[in-house]
VOBA-1610 file (N, C-alpha, C; in pm, whole numbers, padded with zeros to 5 digits, always signed):
BEGIN
Met+01364-03268-01035Met+01419-03302-00906Met+01340-03228-00798Thr+01259-03300-00724Thr+01176-03237-00622Thr+01225-03273-00482Glu+01338-03340-00473Glu+01391-03382-00344Glu+01428-03259-00261Thr+01429-03278-00130Thr+01455-03169-00037Thr+01590-03188+00031Val+01664-03080+00043Val+01789-03080+00117Val+01755-03074+00265Arg+01813-03164+00343Arg+01786-03164+00486Arg+01917-03168+00564Asn+01913-03105+00679Asn+02028-03104+00768Asn+02023-03230+00853Asn+02136-03297+00865Asn+02150-03413+00952Asn+02259-03380+01054Pro+02222-03310+01163Pro+02322-03266+01260Pro+02400-03381+01323Ala+02338-03496+01340Ala+02406-03610+01400Ala+02525-03655+01315Glu+02515-03639+01184Glu+02622-03677+01092Glu+02704-03557+01044His+02668-03437+01091His+02737-03313+01051His+02737-03295+00899Arg+02619-03307+00841Arg+02610-03291+00696Arg+02469-03251+00654Tyr+02464-03182+00539Tyr+02339-03160+00468Tyr+02330-03270+00365Glu+02207-03321+00344Glu+02188-03436+00258Glu+02082-03410+00152Leu+02102-03476+00039Leu+02003-03475-00068Leu+02003-03614-00129Thr+01887-03681-00124Thr+01876-03816-00180Thr+01804-03805-00314Val+01868-03859-00418Val+01812-03856-00552Val+01823-03998-00610Asp+01711-04051-00655Asp+01708-04185-00716Asp+01777-04289-00627Gly+01760-04276-00496Gly+01817-04372-00402Gly+01963-04349-00369His+02024-04246-00424His+02165-04214-00398His+02173-04092-00307Leu+02266-04096-00211Leu+02283-03987-00116Leu+02399-03897-00155Ala+02369-03769-00174Ala+02471-03666-00191Ala+02477-03590-00059Ala+02597-03547-00018Ala+02610-03482+00111Ala+02722-03379+00110Thr+02702-03274+00188Thr+02809-03178+00213Thr+02830-03173+00363Tyr+02953-03198+00404Tyr+02989-03213+00545Tyr+03038-03081+00603Tyr+03013-03062+00732Tyr+03046-02934+00795Tyr+03089-02950+00940Lys+03149-02842+00991Lys+03177-02823+01133Lys+03113-02690+01171Ile+03058-02680+01291Ile+02999-02554+01338Ile+03064-02515+01471Ala+03103-02389+01479Ala+03155-02334+01605Ala+03136-02183+01605Asp+03087-02130+01714Asp+03078-01985+01734Asp+03005-01913+01621Gly+02893-01969+01575Gly+02813-01903+01472Gly+02870-01911+01332Val+02973-01996+01314Val+03035-02013+01182Val+03027-02160+01142Ile+02979-02184+01020Ile+02975-02319+00966Ile+03086-02331+00862Thr+03168-02432+00877Thr+03278-02457+00784Thr+03243-02581+00703Phe+03225-02561+00572Phe+03199-02674+00484Phe+03333-02736+00448Val+03349-02866+00478Val+03479-02930+00461Val+03487-03026+00343His+03373-03080+00300His+03377-03179+00192His+03237-03200+00136Thr+03229-03216+00005Thr+03102-03246-00061Thr+03119-03372-00144Glu+03022-03463-00134Glu+03025-03587-00209Glu+02897-03602-00289Val+02912-03628-00419Val+02799-03660-00506Val+02834-03793-00574Pro+02750-03895-00559Pro+02779-04024-00621Pro+02792-04011-00774Asp+02879-04094-00831Asp+02900-04093-00976Asp+02769-04109-01052Ala+02676-04186-00997Ala+02548-04211-01064Ala+02468-04082-01083Leu+02500-03978-01005Leu+02426-03852-01013Leu+02506-03742-01082Ala+02626-03772-01126Ala+02714-03671-01186Ala+02649-03605-01307Gly+02674-03475-01322Gly+02625-03401-01438Gly+02479-03365-01436Arg+02413-03383-01323Arg+02269-03356-01314Arg+02236-03236-01227Gly+02338-03164-01181Gly+02313-03047-01098Gly+02282-03078-00953Val+02305-03202-00913Val+02271-03243-00777Val+02359-03170-00674Gly+02488-03158-00702Gly+02577-03088-00611Gly+02535-02944-00591Ser+02499-02878-00699Ser+02456-02739-00690Ser+02327-02725-00612Lys+02233-02816-00635Lys+02107-02809-00560Lys+02133-02834-00412Leu+02222-02928-00382Leu+02258-02958-00244Leu+02317-02836-00175Val+02416-02774-00237Val+02483-02660-00175Val+02389-02541-00165Lys+02306-02516-00266Lys+02209-02407-00259Lys+02115-02427-00141Gly+02063-02548-00128Gly+01972-02578-00017Gly+02039-02562+00118Ala+02165-02606+00127Ala+02238-02591+00253Ala+02261-02444+00285Leu+02305-02367+00185Leu+02332-02224+00209Leu+02204-02148+00244Asp+02092-02184+00183Asp+01965-02119+00217Asp+01930-02145+00363Gln+01954-02268+00411Gln+01925-02300+00551Gln+02023-02228+00644Val+02149-02222+00603Val+02251-02152+00681Val+02211-02004+00697Arg+02166-01944+00587Arg+02122-01804+00592Arg+02007-01787+00692Ser+01909-01876+00687Ser+01793-01864+00776Ser+01832-01884+00923Glu+01943-01953+00948Glu+01990-01975+01084Glu+02085-01865+01131Gly+02121-01772+01041Gly+02206-01661+01078Gly+02353-01696+01095Leu+02396-01806+01032Leu+02536-01848+01043Leu+02620-01782+00934Lys+02749-01773+00959Lys+02846-01730+00858Lys+02915-01855+00804Val+02975-01844+00686Val+03030-01960+00615Val+03179-01947+00592Val+03250-02058+00613Val+03388-02074+00569Val+03387-02191+00471Pro+03411-02164+00341Pro+03405-02270+00242Pro+03541-02338+00219Gln+03580-02428+00309Gln+03703-02504+00288Gln+03688-02601+00171Cys+03568-02651+00151Cys+03540-02742+00039Cys+03548-02665-00092Pro+03629-02711-00187Pro+03642-02640-00315Pro+03510-02626-00391Phe+03421-02725-00380Phe+03293-02717-00452Phe+03207-02606-00394Val+03199-02598-00262Val+03119-02493-00198Val+03180-02356-00228Lys+03311-02346-00224Lys+03380-02220-00255Lys+03347-02175-00397Ala+03356-02267-00493Ala+03327-02234-00632Ala+03180-02195-00650Tyr+03090-02262-00579Tyr+02948-02231-00590Tyr+02923-02087-00543Ile+02980-02050-00429Ile+02960-01915-00377Ile+03021-01811-00471Glu+03138-01841-00528Glu+03200-01748-00622Glu+03113-01729-00747Lys+03047-01835-00790Lys+02963-01829-00910Lys+02827-01765-00880His+02781-01777-00757His+02649-01725-00717His+02669-01617-00611Gly+02695-01495-00657Gly+02728-01383-00571Gly+02625-01351-00465Glu+02502-01398-00482Glu+02399-01369-00382Glu+02428-01437-00247Tyr+02528-01527-00246Tyr+02565-01592-00120Tyr+02694-01534-00062Ala+02757-01440-00127Ala+02884-01384-00081Ala+02873-01318+00057Asp+02754-01266+00090Asp+02736-01202+00220Asp+02742-01303+00335Leu+02735-01431+00306Leu+02742-01531+00410Leu+02885-01561+00454Leu+02982-01519+00374Leu+03121-01552+00404Leu+03168-01485+00533Ala+03235-01564+00617Ala+03293-01510+00740Ala+03413-01424+00704Asn+03434-01320+00781Asn+03548-01230+00753Asn+03679-01291+00795
//
C-alpha cells in the first residue's frame, strides 16, 4: 500500500484511496484542537489495515501542525490507546 493520506479541509476529513475506494476520518477543528468524530473504511478494504494507515497518517499530519486531539471516534481512540507514541497529542 503506497497510497498517501491527504487532508481535505473542504470536506473536513483525512482521506486515503485504495484500489479506487475512499477511506476517510472526519474531524472538526477549533482553537488548536482537532476532534475526530467518525472514521469510514469501505467493506471492500476491511481487514487490510487501511483504517490504521489512515489514522496514522492523519495523526502524523496533526502532530506536524501542532494540534491537540480529541478522539470522539472509537476507532481513533482505540488506535491512540494501542499506539502510545500518539498519547502526547491528546487534549487535556
